[in-house]
KEGU-128738 format. One record per atom (N, C-alpha, C): residue in one letter; x, y, z. Coordinates in steps of 0.05 Angstrom, whole numbers, plus 5000, padded with zeros to 4 digits. Layout:
residues N
AXYZ...
//
This chain:
residues 491
X347569112361X349868862377X349468622366X352268582358X352268292339X351668072351X351167882332X350167602347X352267472362X352367352388X354667222398X353367012412X354466732406X353366522423X356066482445X353466362473X354666282491X353665992505X354965852518X353765502528X353965552553X351565502566X350865502591X350565172604X352265092617X352264762627X351164852650X348064702658X346864782686X345564572694X347464392720X347764172728X344964202757X343364062755X341264052782X341163802794X339963732819X341063562835X338863292821X337363332798X335863152788X335963072757X336963252744X337463272716X339463512707X340763502685X343563712683X341463732652X342564052647X341764092615X344864282606X344864282579X347164382565X345764492542X346064822549X343864972540X346665192516X345065282491X346265452467X344665662472X345465972480X345166122479X345866322453X344266482433X344566652421X344266962432X345667122426X345367412440X345167632418X343667762415X343768012399X342068242412X340268372404X337968482414X336568382427X336268052421X334467912437X336767682446X335467492461X335967232471X335067012464X335966812456X335166572448X335666382459X334766202472X336265932491X335365682476X337265482467X336365272453X337564992477X336064822483X337164642495X338564362484X340764332479X342064252468X342863892476X342463792502X342863602516X341663582539X340363422546X339263342578X339763082583X339663042608X341362832616X339962832656X339262572658X339262522687X341062532708X341362632734X342762712746X340962512776X343062252790X342062082812X344462112830X342662102857X344562072877X345361802891X347461722889X348261412880X348361302909X347861052917X347761012943X351060742940X352860852956X355460802955X356660682976X355960462991X357460343015X356060443040X353160463033X351660633058X352060973051X353361063034X353461323027X352561463001X350261713004X350461782984X351761922960X352561882943X355062062926X354262122899X355262302879X355162412860X356962322835X356262182818X358162062797X358762392775X361562372786X362862672778X363462592754X364962382749X365562352718X364062312696X360962182706X359462072683X358062322680X357462492702X356562852693X358963002677X360762932678X362763072661X362862972630X362462722632X361762592605X359862672592X357162762607X354362792589X354963142584X357263322602X357863562588X359163512566X360663402563X362563362537X361563242514X358863112519X357562992497X355463212488X354963422502X353263662501X355663812484X357563862490X359464042465X359863882447X359863712447X360163522419X358263572407X355263582409X352763582396X352863932383X354164112406X353464382397X355364452377X358964272375X360464262346X359064192323X358064012327X356863952300X354764072289X353864212306X351164452299X351864682297X354364782297X354265052301X357365012290X359265192275X361265122261X362265502263X362465552292X364165792289X364665792324X365865972329X367565992352X365466072374X364866012391X363065942419X365066232439X363466372443X364766672466X365066572488X363766362507X364166312525X362766092533X363665942557X361865692569X362365682599X360265702618X360165702648X358165472656X358765382682X357165202696X356065322720X353565192724X352765262756X351965042759X351365012790X349864772800X348764752824X348464692838X347064682870X348864702881X348464812904X350164922925X350464672948X353164802966X354464562990X356164412983X355664212963X357364022953X360164012945X361863852950X364663902946X365763652941X368863632925X370563462924X373563492928X375763402920X377463462920X379763352900X381763502898X383263462881X385963462896X387663202886X389563192893X392863152873X394763152884X397463202865X396863092844X398663182828X398263112794X395563152782X393963402791X391063422783X389563202781X389663052800X388162782810X385262802819X382962722812X380462762824X380162492852X379362662867X380362452897X377062322894X375762202879X374262002898X371362222881X369362082892X366462222881X365462392905X364362682902X362862882921X360762722936X360362722958X358362672971X356062882969X353762712970X351162882967X350062992994X349363242988X348263383005X345963273024X344363023015X342962933029X343462643046X346662663044X347962403059X348062433091X347362223099X347562193136X348962293150X351662363136X354462383145X354362663165X352462813162X352463093171X351763123195X349362913202X348062913227X349762953250X348363123269X349463163293X352163353288X352463443266X355063543264X354763843274X352163943261X351364293279X352364223310X350464103331X351564003347X354464003365X355463863344X358663813347X360264083346X359564303329X360564523320X359664623342X357364773350X356764913373X358564873405X358664623399X361264603429X363764713424X364264753400X366664963401X366165223390X364565343378X363865583365X360965543362X359765803378X357065863384X356065943366X352665883363X351365923339X351066193328X351366333353X350966653353X353766723330X356066603337X358366703329X359266593303X358366453299X357966253262X356166453253X353866533259X352166673240X352066973243X354267073261X355167363264X356567393243X358667193233X360667183215X359967153186X357966933186X357366773161X354566903148X352466943168X350367083154X348466783143X349666563149X348266343129X345666163143X344166133141X342165933155X342665703157X342565663185X343365343189X341665103182X343364983171X341864793154X344564503160X343164263165X345364023173X347663953148X345664043123X346863973100X349464193091X349964423106X351764593096X354764413094X356264643079X358964523073X360464463103X360464713126X361264703137X361064403159X358964323156X358064063175X358963823157X359463843131X359763593116X363263593123X364263783117X367363793119X367563743153X366463833166X367163723202X366963423201X364863323190X364263013195X366662893183X367763003159X369862893149X372862893166X373163103186X375063113200X374262963225X372362963241X372662793259X371862563257X371562423230X371562133228X374662103216X376462253213X378462223201X378862113173X377762293157X376762113132X379362173113X380261903109X383061933096X383462103073X381762203056X382462373030X383262623032X382262673066X383663013074X387062973072X387762683071X391162703078X391962723050X391062623026X391062652998X390562912987X388963022998X387363242978X389963492982X389763602958X390963872958X389664162955X386264162943X385064302942X382464242946X380064352952X377264352961X375664462940X374264372925X373564532899X369864462907X368064642900X364764602900X364864542871X362464392871X360964262849X361964422823X360164682813X361464822789X364964792790X366264912810X368564932811X370564652803X369264512805X370764232797X370264182765X367764262758X368264282728X368764482710X369264682726X371364912712X374064782716X374764642739X377364522736X377764352716X375864112713X376163892691X376864012663X375064242658X375664352637X377964512625X378864632653X381164772644X383964822657X383564572688X386364492696X386864762717X385164962715X384965172742X382865112766X384765152791X383265152816X382465502821X379665492824X378865752834X375465672847X375165792865X371865842881X370666082867X368966062855X367166262848X365466372873X364266642880X364566782904X361866642906X359166642894X356466542896X356466292908X358266112898X357865792909X359365762927X361365892935X362965992959X361466012989X359266182980X358166342999X355466113012X355165902992X352965693016X354365533030X357465543030X358265413048X357865413076X357365663091X358265773113X360765693132X362065733108X365565823117X366566083107X364366213093X365866543079X364766613101X366566913106X366267143122X363967353101X361367443112X359167553095X360667813094X362467873112X363468223109X365868233088X368268083090X370868123083X370467913056X368167733050X367867533027X370367443019X371167313044X374067123039X373166883060X374466643067X374966453078X374966603103X372866543128X372866603156X374766473172X377266533174X379666353187X379066303216X376766433235X376966413256X375066083255X373066093235X371565813241X373065633237X375265673215X377065453204X378665353230X379365593244X381265433264X380165353285X377665433296X376565353320X375065143312X374165013294X373064743288X374664603276X378164673271X380064483265X379364393238X378764583219X378164523194X380564613173X381164463153X383264493136X383564723116X384364943127X383565223106X385465203082X387565023092X389365043069X388764933041X386564763039X385464603021X383664853008X383065063013X381165183003X382465412974X380865372956X381865512927X380865842930X382766002922X382766262923X379166352908X378066642912X375566622914X376066902891X373966892865X374166942846X371267142846X370467322831X367667442824X366567232805X363567252813X361967132785X362467322759X363167232738X364167332716X367367352703X368467232721X370967142725X372166922695X373467072685X375066862660X377066622675X375866362675X377666202689X379766132670X379466042647X381966062629X381065922607X382565772586X382365612564X380965362564X379965282550X378664942548X381264872539X381364532553X384464472552X384064342516X386464292510X386464232489X384763932480X386063762500X384663522495X381763512489X380563722506X376863702505X376963812475X377664022467X377364162444X377663902418X379563732430X379763512401X378163292399X377263262435X374463042435X372063062426X371863352432X368763502424X368763612396X370963692382X371263852361X370164192367X370064302388X368964532399X371464732400X370864972387X371865222393X370765382412X371565462436X370665572452X372965842469X372066062466X373766262458X374866252493X373566232513X374466192546X372266062560X373565992581X372265882609X371466062620X368866202631X368166382650X365766262673X367066332693X365266292715X362966482717X360566402711X358366492712X357266552743X355066702758X354966652781X353766282779X355866142792X355965942798X354265762813X352665912828X350865782846X347765852827X346365532830X344465592805X342165872820X342365802837X339766082851X341566272846X344066392855X344766572842X344566692810X344466452793X344066582764X341466572754X339566412770X337066452764X335666802775X336966902800X335667132809X336667332788X339167262782X341367502755X339367492738X337367382731X335267332701X333067402714X332267482741X329467542742X328767882729X326967852714X326068042696X324668292712X326568402731X324968512751X324968812743X323169012749X324069312743X325369372777X327269642778X328069752796X325369882816X323169932796X321070162802X318870012826X319169702828X317569612849X320069492869X318269372895X320069222913X319368962910X320968812896X320568552893X322168332905X321168052909X322167922915X322267712891X323967452900X323967262884X324066952892X322666772876X322066482883X324066332865X325566242868X326766012852X325865762860X324365722843X322865422842X323865172832X324865002847X325364802835X325564512857X327264332859X327964162877X327264322906X328864482904X328564722932X326965012920X326565032945X324565382939X326065542954X327565692936X329465892948X327866242943X326866292972X325266562971X326366822984X326867112968X328367122978X328667542965X330067622976X330467852959X332968002952X334068182939X336768272930X337468452947X339768422958X340468672974X343268742968X344268922972X347669072970X348569052998X347769003010X349768873033X348668643057X350068493070X348968293086X346768413103X344568303114X343368333137X343268193159X345168213180X345567973202X344768153225X343168113239X342568133263X340867943283X340667953306X339567763330X336967733313X334767903296X332467813287X332967643261X335467623249X335467433222X336567163235X337967223252X339266993269X336366833279X334566933298X332766733312X330966613281X330266813259X328466643243X330466523213X332966523229X334466363207X334766363182X334866653173X335566713148X338466763139X338866703108X341566733098X342266963082X345167003081X345567213064X347967083041X347266983022X348766833005X349867082983X351866962965X352367172952X350867172924X350767412908X350167472881X351067572868X350867642851X352567782822X353167982830X355168072820X356668372820X356468412851X356968332871X357468432898X354768392908X352268342899X349968332910X349168112934X347768112951X347367932963X343667812965X343767532961X341067402968X341067362993X338867523000X337967483031X334867413023X335267103041X333066913035X332266683050X331066503049X330766253063X330766063044X332065883052X332065613040X329065443045X328065323031X325165223042X324864923020X324364763032X323764513016X322064522991X322464482968X320864542950X319664312933X319564302905X317564032894X319363772894X320963762913X322463512920X320763352936X319063342941X316263252958X314863132931X314163282914X313063222894X314663052869X315563102872X317762962856X318262562865X318662672885X318962342899X316562272905X314062312909X312162302900X311262112873X312062252855X312262192827X313361982821X315661942832X317861662833X315861492844X315061482865X312861282874X311461152861X309761372848X307461282826X308661202797X311661172792X311361102766X311360832758X310860702771X309560442762X306060402763X305160612766X301960652764X301160752740X302760812729X301960882694X302461192699X299761352685X300361572681X301361792705X303461882705X304362022734X305362262726X304362412696X305962682689X304662872713X305163082702X305163282722X302363362717X302063372692X298263522682X296663312692X297363142702X295662872708X295262922742X297162902748X297162932773X295663222787X296463432772X295163662782X292163672777X290963582760X288463502741X287063362772X288363242785X287463032807X287163212827X289663322835X289663602851X287463702859X286263852831X284564012831X281863892835X281563662824X278863532841X278463452871X280563482884X280463422909X279863642934X278463562946X277663772967X279663992980X279364292978X281964412989X282564393023X285164443036X285264453055X284564203074X285364003066X284263763080X286163713099X289263693090X291563643110X293263823096X294763973124X296964133112X299763973118X301764053110X304663903118X306164123127X308364123147X310764253145X313464183132X313164303105X314864193082X317764173087X318464323114X321364253125X321264073145X320163973151X319863713171X322763543166X324563493182X327063303176X326363093163X323462923166X323162693155X322662713133X322162913118X321962953093X324262963070X326662973091X329563013080X329962773054X330062593059X330562353039X329662133049X327262063051X324861873066X325261653037X325561353049X325661093026X322961163013X320861183021X317961283012X316961523020X316761722998X315562013013X312061943021X310461852999X308061793003X307161703030X307961503042X307661443067X308761583088X311061703080X312261943100X310562153106X308762213083X307162453086X304862333102X303762153101X300861993109X301661973143X304061913139X304961913171X305062183189X305462383174X306562633181X303362673188X300962693176X298562793183X297562563200X297562363197X297062173232X297562313257X300262333257X301862503272X300962753286X300462903268X298663153276X296163183270X294162963281X291762963276X290263053255X290763023233X289563103206X288962873191X286262913175X285862673158X288462583147X287962343138X290662243129X289262273091X291062383074X290862343048X291362123038X290061993020X289461683009X289761722975X289161922967X289161882934X292062062927X292461982907X294662182894X293362542893X291162542888X290062772885X290562922912X289962782931X289962942962X292762992961X293962782962X296962832972X298563072952X298163182932X299563312912X298563572917X295163602937X294063842934X295563942967X295463742981X296963783017X300063853003X301263792990X303863872987X303264192966X302064262955X301964522939X300964652960X298564672976X297964842988X299464863019X300964653016X302064693042X305264853039X306164923002X308565032997X307665303002X305465362988X304165652985X303865743008X302865633035X302765773058X305765813075X307765643068X310065653080X311565923063X311065943033X311666183022X310166503034X307866393038X306766653060X308266723084X308866553097X310066563126X313766683117X314866663095X316466693090X317167013079X314967033062X314167373056X313467523081X312767513094X311667643121X314267713138X315767483133X318567473157X319967683137X320467653115X321867853100X320468183098X317968183101X316968453106X318268543130X317668473145X318768533173X321768573176X323668413165X326168363175X326968613159X326068683119X327368903112X325769173120X324969163137X322469383139X320869543116X319569383091X319069483077X316969263063X314769253051X312669033037X313968913006X314368723003X314468562979X311768692965X312468812940X309668882923X309668702899X311968522888X312168342864X313068132875X312467822866X313967562875X314567472851X317067542836X318067342813X318467042810X317266882802X317666602811X318466472779X320766382783X322766282763X323566052772X324365892741X325465662747X322765422739X323565202745X322364952734X318965002747X319765122773X316265092784X314765312769X315665552761X313765672752X311565552729X312165392722X310365182701X307265142713X308265122747X306265022759X303765212763X301965272752X299765492750X298665462772X298265212778X296165202808X297665282831X300465162835X301765262859X302465572854X302665692825X303565952825X301166192836X297966052829X295666152838X295266172870X295865862874X295365842915X297766022919X301166132906X302166312926X301166522921X299566622903X298366942897X296366922924X294266792923X292266752936X293566732970X295366622973X295966503008X297566813018X299066942999X301067123007X299267413006X297267432984X296367652974X298067832957X300467762946X301867882928X302267812903X301667932882X302067932853X304567702844X303867502827X305767342824X305967412798X308967402778X309767382755X311367122751X310966932741X311766742733X312866712709X315966612712X317266582685X319766842687X322766792678X322566562654X323366272664X322366052656X322765772666X325165732663X328065872643X329465772642X332165992658X330966082673X332266292685X335166212697X335866042703X338665902715X340265942687X339465902666X341965872642X341466132633X338766252635X339766562624X341766742643X341366692670X343066842686X345866732691X346666482680X349366422669X350066512644X348366562623X349566732602X349167012602X347667162611X348267432613X351267502635X351167312658X353767392669X355767312647X355667102636X358667082616X358267332592X356167402589X355767662566X357367852578X356568022611X357368152618X361168172623X361567902624X365267852619X365967902594X365367812581X365967882545X365368082535X363868302554X364068642541X361668652530X359668432521X357068492505X355368682521X354968632544X352668702554X354568882581X352869092583X354869362611X353669272637X351769182645X350869092666X348268832670X348068812700X345868542704X343368732696X342668942705X339869092692X339769072663X341569182649X341869142630X340668802612X342068582627X341368332621X338568372625X337068382646X334868312657X332868482631X333168722628X331468822609X332268672585X333868622578X333868342548X332068192557X332268022573X330967842587X327167832588X327168062603X324268222596X322768162567X324368342557X323268332528X323568142505X324767952526X324667712500X323267512508X322967412535X321967152546X318667312559X316667132548X313667142565X313467032585X311667242604X311067122631X308367062634X307666972661X305166932661X304567112688X302167242689X301067442716X299367272730X299667222755X297467132776X296067382799X294767402796X293567582813X291867442840X292367532864X290867462889X287867412887X286367232886X283967152887X282567092914X283166952922X280266822948X282866792969X283167102981X285167012998X283266963038X281167073035X280166933064X279966633064X279966493044X279666203062X283366093068X285266253049X287366253052X288566283085X287366553084X287466613120X286566453137X284166303133X282966143157X285165873157X286065783130X288065593124X289965703137X291765873143X293865943154X294265993184X291165923195X291465893224X291565613236X290465473222X291565153217X294565073213X295565243191X298565183184X301065253211X299565483222X301065573238X301565413273X299365263275X298865143296X300964803287X300464753262X301464503250X305264513254X306464783246X308164853250X309264913282X307365053290X307964993320X308664783340X307264533321X307564273333X309964153331
//
């Protein structure tokens, strides 16, 4: 296999990276450019600075052009899900996309259910109900008469917007489109009944393309500005979780699950068909699109967001590194306080530390005071939430999960990995950290003809990227803690 280079542009809700990959008999990743991403409060609403992020993308391309003097086989963008923007006449971007943590979609689920039943929406889409879903964001714009809808020609999700800015083509990649709760899970096209019943503008929706579709050529002005020679822009698995799952170094010999661990925790299994029934509706599980026609059956769980926000609060206190906070957590007593990490109060509070303390006070638990106590409460609660989700999936799919693959930035958190193994009783394999970029790249490589299948890409990653193993140890203590945790969840 000859050496070929690809670019993975990976935009997260808190930071972005431009990665250069070289693939032959192995695969090597190099981070070329990293930059922060912030939700910006603008006139009472949280938005993303799209053009600033696009500038960072081009900065990364320029750095690659200066370092690598050969043609790049492909470039693809992946981002977080649900958020979108609009393109108007003459290819004009109409404002900045709203952030999923903005309050505009509050109350929109209830408004939708007055017109279209909860069961009907779920039967069509198979998507977990969350107020941040695209359908409720769009419904809020329709009900408020947002003026951008009158000027818009096309709605594009975040990675689709970047692909548009690079090529001028307006397409929606399947995995990112599936996060919207606007896509029919069976036909894998926009669900016209939802659009008609909720009076949503279906004429704004772009054609859906599969992951691994060549979108087009990099625009000449970007080639000239950056000096980069790229053969083609390829839509990878454009939802970051879909890309991360594509890179799970799993063997088909075991029944395995994945946990994409970052700001959000997405825990689930890979299926060939949607799993939609009364039980999955009651437990609120989602069926999102994966690579090459697969389904990511999963639960969205609030992840490292709580810890990230506490770190931000403690910035002025000096050393707030992950290492120092985990050391303090290790020295703190176990199971002092437990949290419902998905409580709505944790969605976007002005002060995460005081919100956690208020939750403990309200649920009649000891109030954590030190940094170590707070971090330990977050990590233990996450592990117990993962246990609950694993038990649910075992029941829903009718067979037990034998191995849990943890990928993404959270896979570096050895304390949480061990807690997860102990709480669930399932062995944990942690890594790769850069699963999203790796999945982005192998999807491009299949489109370019360098790889034959996702499984071949997974085997390549398994050989190239080291992982860590965590075996369940102190499961009895976690069984006891789980009884308390369930009482807290039921409150």
